[in-house]
RODOVEX-478828 format. One record per residue (C-alpha): residue in one letter; x, y, z. Coordinates in steps of 0.1 Angstrom, whole numbers, padded with zeros to 4 digits, always signed. Example, Ala and Ser with C-alpha at 12.3 -4.5 7.8 and 13.67 -1.06 7.14 Angstrom:
2
A+0123-0045+0078
S+0137-0011+0071
This chain:
342
X+0059-0129+0192
X+0080-0094+0199
X+0077-0070+0171
X+0101-0041+0164
X+0093-0009+0144
X+0122+0012+0132
X+0111+0048+0127
X+0075+0051+0146
X+0080+0087+0146
X+0067+0092+0111
X+0028+0087+0100
X+0034+0049+0089
X+0053+0040+0122
X+0028+0054+0145
X+0002+0042+0123
X+0021+0006+0132
X+0020+0011+0164
X-0017+0021+0163
X-0027-0011+0150
X+0000-0033+0167
X-0011-0028+0205
X-0041-0043+0196
X-0030-0074+0179
X-0040-0103+0198
X-0009-0128+0193
X+0019-0095+0193
X+0041-0077+0213
X+0052-0046+0203
X+0084-0047+0223
X+0105-0018+0209
X+0103+0009+0185
X+0129+0033+0171
X+0134+0070+0160
X+0167+0088+0163
X+0152+0124+0161
X+0131+0112+0200
X+0157+0089+0211
X+0155+0086+0246
X+0115+0100+0247
X+0087+0081+0262
X+0064+0070+0234
X+0039+0085+0254
X+0051+0117+0256
X+0055+0121+0214
X+0022+0106+0207
X-0001+0106+0237
X-0027+0082+0224
X+0000+0054+0229
X+0010+0059+0262
X-0004+0031+0279
X+0023+0007+0255
X+0052+0022+0279
X+0076+0022+0255
X+0111+0049+0257
X+0119+0055+0221
X+0156+0041+0216
X+0181+0050+0191
X+0184+0013+0178
X+0163-0022+0175
X+0166-0045+0204
X+0160-0080+0205
X+0126-0087+0181
X+0109-0118+0164
X+0100-0097+0137
X+0109-0061+0125
X+0088-0035+0104
X+0109-0003+0090
X+0093+0030+0080
X+0125+0046+0071
X+0126+0063+0037
X+0143+0044+0008
X+0180+0042+0006
X+0183+0041+0050
X+0157+0014+0051
X+0177-0010+0032
X+0209-0004+0051
X+0188-0004+0086
X+0175-0039+0078
X+0207-0054+0064
X+0221-0068+0093
X+0182-0079+0103
X+0178-0102+0073
X+0215-0116+0076
X+0207-0126+0115
X+0175-0141+0095
X+0151-0117+0114
X+0120-0113+0095
X+0117-0080+0079
X+0085-0063+0064
X+0099-0029+0049
X+0078-0005+0040
X+0099+0018+0020
X+0105+0012-0014
X+0139-0004-0009
X+0126-0040-0025
X+0100-0037-0046
X+0120-0031-0077
X+0149-0048-0097
X+0181-0027-0097
X+0181-0016-0126
X+0141-0003-0122
X+0158+0010-0083
X+0180+0035-0101
X+0163+0049-0126
X+0135+0055-0103
X+0151+0067-0072
X+0183+0079-0084
X+0210+0057-0064
X+0223+0024-0062
X+0207-0002-0046
X+0223-0008-0011
X+0221-0044-0006
X+0210-0057-0041
X+0218-0095-0034
X+0183-0093-0013
X+0164-0081-0034
X+0155-0122-0053
X+0146-0130-0015
X+0117-0102-0011
X+0085-0111-0019
X+0061-0080-0031
X+0031-0078-0005
X+0001-0075-0021
X-0015-0101-0004
X-0044-0107-0027
X-0024-0112-0055
X+0010-0129-0037
X-0007-0149-0007
X+0013-0182-0010
X+0047-0164-0016
X+0041-0138+0014
X+0034-0167+0035
X+0068-0186+0028
X+0086-0155+0029
X+0110-0137+0054
X+0116-0103+0037
X+0086-0085+0022
X+0085-0055+0000
X+0051-0038+0010
X+0035-0018-0018
X+0033+0018-0020
X-0004+0034-0011
X-0009+0045-0047
X-0002+0011-0064
X-0018-0010-0034
X-0056+0011-0048
X-0047+0005-0092
X-0032-0027-0087
X-0064-0040-0069
X-0086-0016-0093
X-0074-0031-0126
X-0062-0072-0116
X-0096-0085-0127
X-0101-0070-0159
X-0060-0073-0166
X-0062-0113-0157
X-0095-0120-0174
X-0075-0102-0205
X-0105-0075-0210
X-0084-0044-0216
X-0061-0029-0243
X-0026-0023-0226
X-0030+0017-0226
X-0041+0026-0190
X-0051+0057-0170
X-0043+0059-0132
X-0056+0089-0120
X-0056+0090-0081
X-0065+0117-0057
X-0044+0114-0023
X-0045+0130+0014
X-0024+0149+0025
X-0006+0127+0052
X+0009+0106+0021
X+0038+0132+0019
X+0049+0124+0056
X+0056+0145+0087
X+0085+0161+0069
X+0077+0198+0069
X+0078+0216+0033
X+0056+0241+0018
X+0037+0216-0006
X+0022+0202+0027
X+0014+0239+0047
X-0016+0238+0053
X-0016+0273+0034
X-0007+0261+0004
X-0028+0225+0006
X-0062+0238+0023
X-0093+0246-0004
X-0075+0237-0037
X-0062+0208-0056
X-0029+0202-0074
X-0016+0173-0100
X+0021+0165-0095
X+0047+0142-0108
X+0036+0149-0142
X+0068+0134-0154
X+0063+0102-0141
X+0061+0095-0100
X+0078+0066-0083
X+0053+0040-0082
X+0046+0040-0118
X+0071+0010-0119
X+0052-0007-0092
X+0015-0005-0116
X+0032-0015-0143
X+0054-0042-0127
X+0025-0059-0115
X-0005-0059-0138
X+0023-0071-0165
X+0022-0101-0142
X-0012-0110-0146
X-0012-0117-0182
X+0015-0127-0207
X+0022-0098-0232
X+0031-0063-0241
X+0039-0047-0210
X+0006-0020-0203
X+0010+0015-0211
X+0005+0032-0179
X-0001+0070-0176
X-0005+0078-0137
X-0013+0112-0124
X-0015+0114-0082
X-0032+0145-0071
X-0032+0161-0037
X-0068+0172-0024
X-0068+0187+0013
X-0077+0158+0036
X-0056+0141+0063
X-0058+0107+0050
X-0073+0084+0019
X-0067+0078-0013
X-0093+0074-0044
X-0080+0061-0077
X-0099+0062-0112
X-0086+0040-0134
X-0094+0037-0168
X-0084+0013-0202
X-0104+0005-0238
X-0118-0028-0240
X-0108-0051-0266
X-0138-0059-0288
X-0161-0087-0277
X-0149-0090-0243
X-0185-0083-0225
X-0218-0083-0238
X-0229-0046-0250
X-0250-0026-0226
X-0264-0033-0193
X-0253-0072-0195
X-0219-0061-0202
X-0221-0041-0169
X-0236-0071-0150
X-0210-0099-0167
X-0181-0070-0154
X-0192-0070-0115
X-0199-0108-0114
X-0164-0114-0128
X-0149-0087-0101
X-0170-0106-0075
X-0160-0135-0085
X-0120-0124-0085
X-0121-0117-0055
X-0146-0141-0032
X-0134-0146-0002
X-0109-0119+0000
X-0113-0106+0039
X-0102-0067+0029
X-0118-0061-0008
X-0154-0054-0016
X-0167-0052-0048
X-0196-0027-0040
X-0226-0015-0054
X-0226+0020-0059
X-0190+0044-0060
X-0172+0049-0026
X-0160+0074-0006
X-0125+0077+0010
X-0145+0077+0042
X-0161+0045+0038
X-0118+0031+0038
X-0108+0061+0070
X-0089+0038+0098
X-0092+0003+0083
X-0082-0021+0060
X-0111-0022+0036
X-0102-0012-0003
X-0133-0008-0020
X-0137-0013-0056
X-0165+0004-0079
X-0161-0013-0115
X-0183+0001-0144
X-0187+0003-0186
X-0189+0042-0203
X-0209+0021-0233
X-0203+0053-0252
X-0163+0049-0256
X-0165+0015-0243
X-0140+0023-0223
X-0134+0002-0187
X-0140+0025-0157
X-0128+0014-0119
X-0131+0035-0089
X-0109+0020-0053
X-0108+0039-0023
X-0082+0028+0002
X-0070+0040+0034
X-0033+0052+0025
X-0018+0050+0057
X-0036+0017+0068
X-0042-0008+0037
X-0016+0014+0023
X+0009+0009+0047
X+0007-0004+0080
X-0025-0024+0077
X-0011-0037+0047
X+0025-0045+0063
X+0001-0064+0092
X-0018-0086+0070
X+0014-0095+0057
X+0026-0103+0086
X+0002-0125+0100
X+0005-0145+0068
X+0043-0151+0072
X+0037-0158+0109
X+0007-0183+0103
X-0019-0162+0125
X-0056-0152+0111
X-0051-0133+0083
X-0073-0104+0095
X-0059-0105+0133
X-0056-0070+0144
X-0074-0059+0115
X-0108-0062+0124
X-0118-0022+0130
X-0146-0010+0108
X-0137+0026+0092
X-0149+0055+0113
X-0179+0079+0093
X-0183+0101+0091
């Protein structure tokens, strides 16, 4: 299977290349990046020199394509691939939301809304069967991946009221490689800051996918992201009031909650329900999502902590997991490496 990456020069693009170069059933045959077109990939990223690729301006003939372009640019770039019947895994926001929601949150008209009905939201743990039969995957955002996986079992089983708070901390790589004062080392180092208090663009994804899990009122989600002085990783702390009588009181309730989460994610290759609160370094460089569910008995509130690597399970690794399903490969192919610790 010959794969191509559109925009290999961004953090997600180069992470795709790093993971695909070890995939047993895929050949990374072509990479593009207009700002570096004509340069050898190994000159731009020395750790990928053994691939022997030259960065091109446009994608050559491939069997499937990953797009790591920003929103709007991505849809425009993959439209001819979709029309040609080539499977596409889009890592931008362009195919995650209906056209009206996309317009409201991204401030532009969708470049090719006719293809939105074909797209499947690529969170494998929720949409495995649809992904396997699709040819257009909207790879989820990094923040929604951590939040949705943390809350999905509680939402599905009706344990919580629809008033949810998601407090997330992300490493600086989530902002991409574009230079800016907000991600300048002197501004970010030894500092933590909240941003997008008026509403982050990943919020509608979280609401959309949680609402699909259980009929009823649309969940009211307060989502507050923070930038922390580390390169990679997301830690999300999620809170919601328990429905009366949803779980036993005291320690029995915590035990029942943990068993419910273990059962929900039983057999999932990349989700671990852990016994102690996880750290972002526990997922650094791999495709795991670690989840720690518990209860606050004083307030009768669900508390769930989740950790992912924003560039792997929150991006490139998730896309490769989707590709494996689409192509009939083992779901874990190319993604088995453990985390780097410390």
